[in-house]
PyMOL Python script that loads the backbone (N, CA, C, O; Angstrom):
from pymol import cmd

cmd.read_pdbstr("""\
ATOM      1  N   UNK A   1     130.543  18.263  -6.175  1.00  0.00           N
ATOM      2  CA  UNK A   1     130.187  17.271  -7.173  1.00  0.00           C
ATOM      3  C   UNK A   1     129.935  15.907  -6.523  1.00  0.00           C
ATOM      4  O   UNK A   1     128.995  15.203  -6.889  1.00  0.00           O
ATOM      5  N   UNK A   2     130.775  15.546  -5.565  1.00  0.00           N
ATOM      6  CA  UNK A   2     130.622  14.244  -4.918  1.00  0.00           C
ATOM      7  C   UNK A   2     129.335  14.191  -4.100  1.00  0.00           C
ATOM      8  O   UNK A   2     128.668  13.157  -4.056  1.00  0.00           O
ATOM      9  N   UNK A   3     128.987  15.292  -3.459  1.00  0.00           N
ATOM     10  CA  UNK A   3     127.764  15.316  -2.648  1.00  0.00           C
ATOM     11  C   UNK A   3     126.531  15.155  -3.538  1.00  0.00           C
ATOM     12  O   UNK A   3     125.587  14.459  -3.165  1.00  0.00           O
ATOM     13  N   UNK A   4     126.532  15.780  -4.692  1.00  0.00           N
ATOM     14  CA  UNK A   4     125.384  15.653  -5.595  1.00  0.00           C
ATOM     15  C   UNK A   4     125.270  14.230  -6.139  1.00  0.00           C
ATOM     16  O   UNK A   4     124.160  13.746  -6.362  1.00  0.00           O
ATOM     17  N   UNK A   5     126.400  13.553  -6.358  1.00  0.00           N
ATOM     18  CA  UNK A   5     126.350  12.146  -6.796  1.00  0.00           C
ATOM     19  C   UNK A   5     125.810  11.251  -5.693  1.00  0.00           C
ATOM     20  O   UNK A   5     125.046  10.325  -5.969  1.00  0.00           O
ATOM     21  N   UNK A   6     126.190  11.509  -4.461  1.00  0.00           N
ATOM     22  CA  UNK A   6     125.690  10.719  -3.337  1.00  0.00           C
ATOM     23  C   UNK A   6     124.194  10.908  -3.183  1.00  0.00           C
ATOM     24  O   UNK A   6     123.460   9.940  -2.981  1.00  0.00           O
ATOM     25  N   UNK A   7     123.738  12.144  -3.277  1.00  0.00           N
ATOM     26  CA  UNK A   7     122.300  12.428  -3.162  1.00  0.00           C
ATOM     27  C   UNK A   7     121.544  11.781  -4.319  1.00  0.00           C
ATOM     28  O   UNK A   7     120.455  11.245  -4.120  1.00  0.00           O
ATOM     29  N   UNK A   8     122.105  11.826  -5.513  1.00  0.00           N
ATOM     30  CA  UNK A   8     121.462  11.207  -6.673  1.00  0.00           C
ATOM     31  C   UNK A   8     121.374   9.692  -6.498  1.00  0.00           C
ATOM     32  O   UNK A   8     120.349   9.092  -6.824  1.00  0.00           O
ATOM     33  N   UNK A   9     122.437   9.069  -5.987  1.00  0.00           N
ATOM     34  CA  UNK A   9     122.428   7.616  -5.785  1.00  0.00           C
ATOM     35  C   UNK A   9     121.434   7.198  -4.703  1.00  0.00           C
ATOM     36  O   UNK A   9     120.746   6.187  -4.846  1.00  0.00           O
ATOM     37  N   UNK A  10     121.359   7.971  -3.627  1.00  0.00           N
ATOM     38  CA  UNK A  10     120.401   7.659  -2.553  1.00  0.00           C
ATOM     39  C   UNK A  10     118.974   7.817  -3.068  1.00  0.00           C
ATOM     40  O   UNK A  10     118.116   6.982  -2.781  1.00  0.00           O
ATOM     41  N   UNK A  11     118.719   8.864  -3.812  1.00  0.00           N
ATOM     42  CA  UNK A  11     117.383   9.088  -4.373  1.00  0.00           C
ATOM     43  C   UNK A  11     117.005   7.965  -5.337  1.00  0.00           C
ATOM     44  O   UNK A  11     115.867   7.494  -5.328  1.00  0.00           O
ATOM     45  N   UNK A  12     117.942   7.544  -6.156  1.00  0.00           N
ATOM     46  CA  UNK A  12     117.692   6.445  -7.105  1.00  0.00           C
ATOM     47  C   UNK A  12     117.407   5.150  -6.346  1.00  0.00           C
ATOM     48  O   UNK A  12     116.494   4.407  -6.708  1.00  0.00           O
ATOM     49  N   UNK A  13     118.174   4.880  -5.306  1.00  0.00           N
ATOM     50  CA  UNK A  13     118.003   3.670  -4.513  1.00  0.00           C
ATOM     51  C   UNK A  13     116.620   3.625  -3.877  1.00  0.00           C
ATOM     52  O   UNK A  13     115.943   2.598  -3.928  1.00  0.00           O
ATOM     53  N   UNK A  14     116.203   4.723  -3.284  1.00  0.00           N
ATOM     54  CA  UNK A  14     114.902   4.787  -2.612  1.00  0.00           C
ATOM     55  C   UNK A  14     113.760   4.718  -3.622  1.00  0.00           C
ATOM     56  O   UNK A  14     112.762   4.039  -3.380  1.00  0.00           O
ATOM     57  N   UNK A  15     113.895   5.412  -4.746  1.00  0.00           N
ATOM     58  CA  UNK A  15     112.814   5.397  -5.733  1.00  0.00           C
ATOM     59  C   UNK A  15     112.669   4.032  -6.390  1.00  0.00           C
ATOM     60  O   UNK A  15     111.551   3.616  -6.692  1.00  0.00           O
ATOM     61  N   UNK A  16     113.782   3.321  -6.621  1.00  0.00           N
ATOM     62  CA  UNK A  16     113.680   1.969  -7.187  1.00  0.00           C
ATOM     63  C   UNK A  16     113.015   1.015  -6.211  1.00  0.00           C
ATOM     64  O   UNK A  16     112.242   0.147  -6.617  1.00  0.00           O
ATOM     65  N   UNK A  17     113.310   1.172  -4.917  1.00  0.00           N
ATOM     66  CA  UNK A  17     112.662   0.327  -3.916  1.00  0.00           C
ATOM     67  C   UNK A  17     111.163   0.611  -3.851  1.00  0.00           C
ATOM     68  O   UNK A  17     110.357  -0.314  -3.754  1.00  0.00           O
ATOM     69  N   UNK A  18     110.795   1.879  -3.903  1.00  0.00           N
ATOM     70  CA  UNK A  18     109.370   2.244  -3.867  1.00  0.00           C
ATOM     71  C   UNK A  18     108.648   1.723  -5.108  1.00  0.00           C
ATOM     72  O   UNK A  18     107.512   1.257  -5.016  1.00  0.00           O
ATOM     73  N   UNK A  19     109.296   1.799  -6.258  1.00  0.00           N
ATOM     74  CA  UNK A  19     108.661   1.288  -7.487  1.00  0.00           C
ATOM     75  C   UNK A  19     108.473  -0.221  -7.398  1.00  0.00           C
ATOM     76  O   UNK A  19     107.470  -0.749  -7.878  1.00  0.00           O
ATOM     77  N   UNK A  20     109.421  -0.917  -6.791  1.00  0.00           N
ATOM     78  CA  UNK A  20     109.290  -2.373  -6.662  1.00  0.00           C
ATOM     79  C   UNK A  20     108.185  -2.738  -5.676  1.00  0.00           C
ATOM     80  O   UNK A  20     107.452  -3.701  -5.901  1.00  0.00           O
ATOM     81  N   UNK A  21     108.058  -1.984  -4.590  1.00  0.00           N
ATOM     82  CA  UNK A  21     107.033  -2.280  -3.590  1.00  0.00           C
ATOM     83  C   UNK A  21     105.639  -1.967  -4.118  1.00  0.00           C
ATOM     84  O   UNK A  21     104.725  -2.778  -3.968  1.00  0.00           O
ATOM     85  N   UNK A  22     105.465  -0.807  -4.732  1.00  0.00           N
ATOM     86  CA  UNK A  22     104.135  -0.354  -5.129  1.00  0.00           C
ATOM     87  C   UNK A  22     103.813  -0.612  -6.597  1.00  0.00           C
ATOM     88  O   UNK A  22     102.729  -0.252  -7.056  1.00  0.00           O
ATOM     89  N   UNK A  23     104.717  -1.221  -7.336  1.00  0.00           N
ATOM     90  CA  UNK A  23     104.493  -1.521  -8.746  1.00  0.00           C
ATOM     91  C   UNK A  23     103.651  -2.766  -8.921  1.00  0.00           C
ATOM     92  O   UNK A  23     103.305  -3.419  -7.936  1.00  0.00           O
ATOM     93  N   UNK A  24     103.315  -3.107 -10.149  1.00  0.00           N
ATOM     94  CA  UNK A  24     102.522  -4.308 -10.403  1.00  0.00           C
ATOM     95  C   UNK A  24     103.339  -5.570 -10.102  1.00  0.00           C
ATOM     96  O   UNK A  24     104.569  -5.560 -10.159  1.00  0.00           O
ATOM     97  N   UNK A  25     102.632  -6.642  -9.785  1.00  0.00           N
ATOM     98  CA  UNK A  25     103.300  -7.906  -9.480  1.00  0.00           C
ATOM     99  C   UNK A  25     103.922  -8.487 -10.740  1.00  0.00           C
ATOM    100  O   UNK A  25     103.331  -8.428 -11.818  1.00  0.00           O
ATOM    101  N   UNK A  26     105.111  -9.045 -10.598  1.00  0.00           N
ATOM    102  CA  UNK A  26     105.748  -9.736 -11.707  1.00  0.00           C
ATOM    103  C   UNK A  26     105.933 -11.217 -11.366  1.00  0.00           C
ATOM    104  O   UNK A  26     106.831 -11.881 -11.885  1.00  0.00           O
ATOM    105  N   UNK A  27     105.061 -11.721 -10.481  1.00  0.00           N
ATOM    106  CA  UNK A  27     105.126 -13.121 -10.082  1.00  0.00           C
ATOM    107  C   UNK A  27     104.594 -13.993 -11.206  1.00  0.00           C
ATOM    108  O   UNK A  27     103.670 -13.604 -11.921  1.00  0.00           O
ATOM    109  N   UNK A  28     105.175 -15.161 -11.359  1.00  0.00           N
ATOM    110  CA  UNK A  28     104.739 -16.098 -12.395  1.00  0.00           C
ATOM    111  C   UNK A  28     104.237 -17.388 -11.745  1.00  0.00           C
ATOM    112  O   UNK A  28     104.561 -18.485 -12.199  1.00  0.00           O
ATOM    113  N   UNK A  29     103.445 -17.250 -10.681  1.00  0.00           N
ATOM    114  CA  UNK A  29     102.924 -18.423 -10.014  1.00  0.00           C
ATOM    115  C   UNK A  29     101.789 -19.030 -10.844  1.00  0.00           C
ATOM    116  O   UNK A  29     101.020 -18.299 -11.468  1.00  0.00           O
ATOM    117  N   UNK A  30     101.681 -20.364 -10.853  1.00  0.00           N
ATOM    118  CA  UNK A  30     100.575 -20.976 -11.588  1.00  0.00           C
ATOM    119  C   UNK A  30      99.249 -20.747 -10.875  1.00  0.00           C
ATOM    120  O   UNK A  30      99.202 -20.584  -9.656  1.00  0.00           O
ATOM    121  N   UNK A  31      98.193 -20.738 -11.642  1.00  0.00           N
ATOM    122  CA  UNK A  31      96.859 -20.574 -11.064  1.00  0.00           C
ATOM    123  C   UNK A  31      96.505 -21.842 -10.295  1.00  0.00           C
ATOM    124  O   UNK A  31      96.644 -22.950 -10.814  1.00  0.00           O
ATOM    125  N   UNK A  32      96.049 -21.676  -9.060  1.00  0.00           N
ATOM    126  CA  UNK A  32      95.673 -22.827  -8.250  1.00  0.00           C
ATOM    127  C   UNK A  32      94.235 -22.679  -7.804  1.00  0.00           C
ATOM    128  O   UNK A  32      93.672 -21.585  -7.830  1.00  0.00           O
ATOM    129  N   UNK A  33      93.663 -23.756  -7.405  1.00  0.00           N
ATOM    130  CA  UNK A  33      92.283 -23.732  -6.948  1.00  0.00           C
ATOM    131  C   UNK A  33      92.051 -24.858  -5.963  1.00  0.00           C
ATOM    132  O   UNK A  33      92.998 -25.431  -5.424  1.00  0.00           O
ATOM    133  N   UNK A  34      90.817 -25.167  -5.737  1.00  0.00           N
ATOM    134  CA  UNK A  34      90.446 -26.230  -4.825  1.00  0.00           C
ATOM    135  C   UNK A  34      90.811 -27.563  -5.467  1.00  0.00           C
ATOM    136  O   UNK A  34      90.465 -27.831  -6.618  1.00  0.00           O
ATOM    137  N   UNK A  35      91.511 -28.384  -4.709  1.00  0.00           N
ATOM    138  CA  UNK A  35      91.907 -29.690  -5.218  1.00  0.00           C
ATOM    139  C   UNK A  35      90.937 -30.743  -4.691  1.00  0.00           C
ATOM    140  O   UNK A  35      90.621 -30.753  -3.501  1.00  0.00           O
ATOM    141  N   UNK A  36      90.464 -31.625  -5.563  1.00  0.00           N
ATOM    142  CA  UNK A  36      89.527 -32.652  -5.101  1.00  0.00           C
ATOM    143  C   UNK A  36      90.234 -33.676  -4.216  1.00  0.00           C
ATOM    144  O   UNK A  36      91.412 -33.976  -4.412  1.00  0.00           O
ATOM    145  N   UNK A  37      89.500 -34.206  -3.242  1.00  0.00           N
ATOM    146  CA  UNK A  37      90.044 -35.231  -2.356  1.00  0.00           C
ATOM    147  C   UNK A  37      89.911 -36.570  -3.043  1.00  0.00           C
ATOM    148  O   UNK A  37      88.808 -36.977  -3.407  1.00  0.00           O
ATOM    149  N   UNK A  38      91.037 -37.266  -3.226  1.00  0.00           N
ATOM    150  CA  UNK A  38      90.992 -38.551  -3.918  1.00  0.00           C
ATOM    151  C   UNK A  38      91.408 -39.707  -3.020  1.00  0.00           C
ATOM    152  O   UNK A  38      91.534 -40.833  -3.501  1.00  0.00           O
ATOM    153  N   UNK A  39      91.625 -39.465  -1.738  1.00  0.00           N
ATOM    154  CA  UNK A  39      92.060 -40.511  -0.819  1.00  0.00           C
ATOM    155  C   UNK A  39      90.897 -41.148  -0.101  1.00  0.00           C
ATOM    156  O   UNK A  39      89.734 -40.958  -0.457  1.00  0.00           O
ATOM    157  N   UNK A  40      91.239 -41.903   0.911  1.00  0.00           N
ATOM    158  CA  UNK A  40      90.225 -42.547   1.727  1.00  0.00           C
ATOM    159  C   UNK A  40      90.213 -41.889   3.102  1.00  0.00           C
ATOM    160  O   UNK A  40      91.270 -41.504   3.600  1.00  0.00           O
ATOM    161  N   UNK A  41      89.041 -41.750   3.731  1.00  0.00           N
ATOM    162  CA  UNK A  41      88.982 -41.162   5.070  1.00  0.00           C
ATOM    163  C   UNK A  41      89.717 -42.040   6.078  1.00  0.00           C
ATOM    164  O   UNK A  41      89.810 -43.256   5.910  1.00  0.00           O
ATOM    165  N   UNK A  42      90.235 -41.408   7.121  1.00  0.00           N
ATOM    166  CA  UNK A  42      90.954 -42.129   8.168  1.00  0.00           C
ATOM    167  C   UNK A  42      90.001 -43.002   8.954  1.00  0.00           C
ATOM    168  O   UNK A  42      88.924 -42.572   9.367  1.00  0.00           O
ATOM    169  N   UNK A  43      90.417 -44.219   9.149  1.00  0.00           N
ATOM    170  CA  UNK A  43      89.640 -45.160   9.954  1.00  0.00           C
ATOM    171  C   UNK A  43      90.592 -45.774  10.971  1.00  0.00           C
ATOM    172  O   UNK A  43      91.540 -46.471  10.609  1.00  0.00           O
ATOM    173  N   UNK A  44      90.327 -45.505  12.258  1.00  0.00           N
ATOM    174  CA  UNK A  44      91.222 -45.946  13.315  1.00  0.00           C
ATOM    175  C   UNK A  44      91.302 -47.476  13.386  1.00  0.00           C
ATOM    176  O   UNK A  44      92.340 -48.017  13.766  1.00  0.00           O
ATOM    177  N   UNK A  45      90.240 -48.168  13.031  1.00  0.00           N
ATOM    178  CA  UNK A  45      90.242 -49.636  13.075  1.00  0.00           C
ATOM    179  C   UNK A  45      91.172 -50.232  12.021  1.00  0.00           C
ATOM    180  O   UNK A  45      91.682 -51.337  12.204  1.00  0.00           O
ATOM    181  N   UNK A  46      91.396 -49.522  10.930  1.00  0.00           N
ATOM    182  CA  UNK A  46      92.252 -50.034   9.853  1.00  0.00           C
ATOM    183  C   UNK A  46      93.684 -49.498   9.937  1.00  0.00           C
ATOM    184  O   UNK A  46      94.491 -49.749   9.042  1.00  0.00           O
ATOM    185  N   UNK A  47      94.002 -48.769  10.996  1.00  0.00           N
ATOM    186  CA  UNK A  47      95.332 -48.172  11.140  1.00  0.00           C
ATOM    187  C   UNK A  47      96.362 -49.275  11.371  1.00  0.00           C
ATOM    188  O   UNK A  47      96.169 -50.125  12.240  1.00  0.00           O
ATOM    189  N   UNK A  48      97.442 -49.272  10.613  1.00  0.00           N
ATOM    190  CA  UNK A  48      98.480 -50.295  10.708  1.00  0.00           C
ATOM    191  C   UNK A  48      99.460 -50.060  11.850  1.00  0.00           C
ATOM    192  O   UNK A  48     100.252 -50.948  12.164  1.00  0.00           O
ATOM    193  N   UNK A  49      99.429 -48.890  12.480  1.00  0.00           N
ATOM    194  CA  UNK A  49     100.404 -48.548  13.500  1.00  0.00           C
ATOM    195  C   UNK A  49      99.966 -48.919  14.910  1.00  0.00           C
ATOM    196  O   UNK A  49     100.568 -48.443  15.872  1.00  0.00           O
ATOM    197  N   UNK A  50      98.944 -49.748  15.066  1.00  0.00           N
ATOM    198  CA  UNK A  50      98.470 -50.135  16.401  1.00  0.00           C
ATOM    199  C   UNK A  50      99.212 -51.327  16.896  1.00  0.00           C
ATOM    200  O   UNK A  50      98.953 -51.800  18.003  1.00  0.00           O
TER     201      UNK A  50
END
""", "prot")
cmd.dss("prot")
cmd.show_as("cartoon", "prot")
cmd.util.cbc("prot")
cmd.orient("prot")
């Protein structure tokens, strides 16, 4: 009886891992895209760290 429970638990563990790997994504990341550039280009002459 104990051996069959161990085999059942191992099988359940492996099958749950496989379902998580190969199942559909459940991520809730927001949709992202190209972000417009709103800054100013770097100009070495105007750099304050010189």
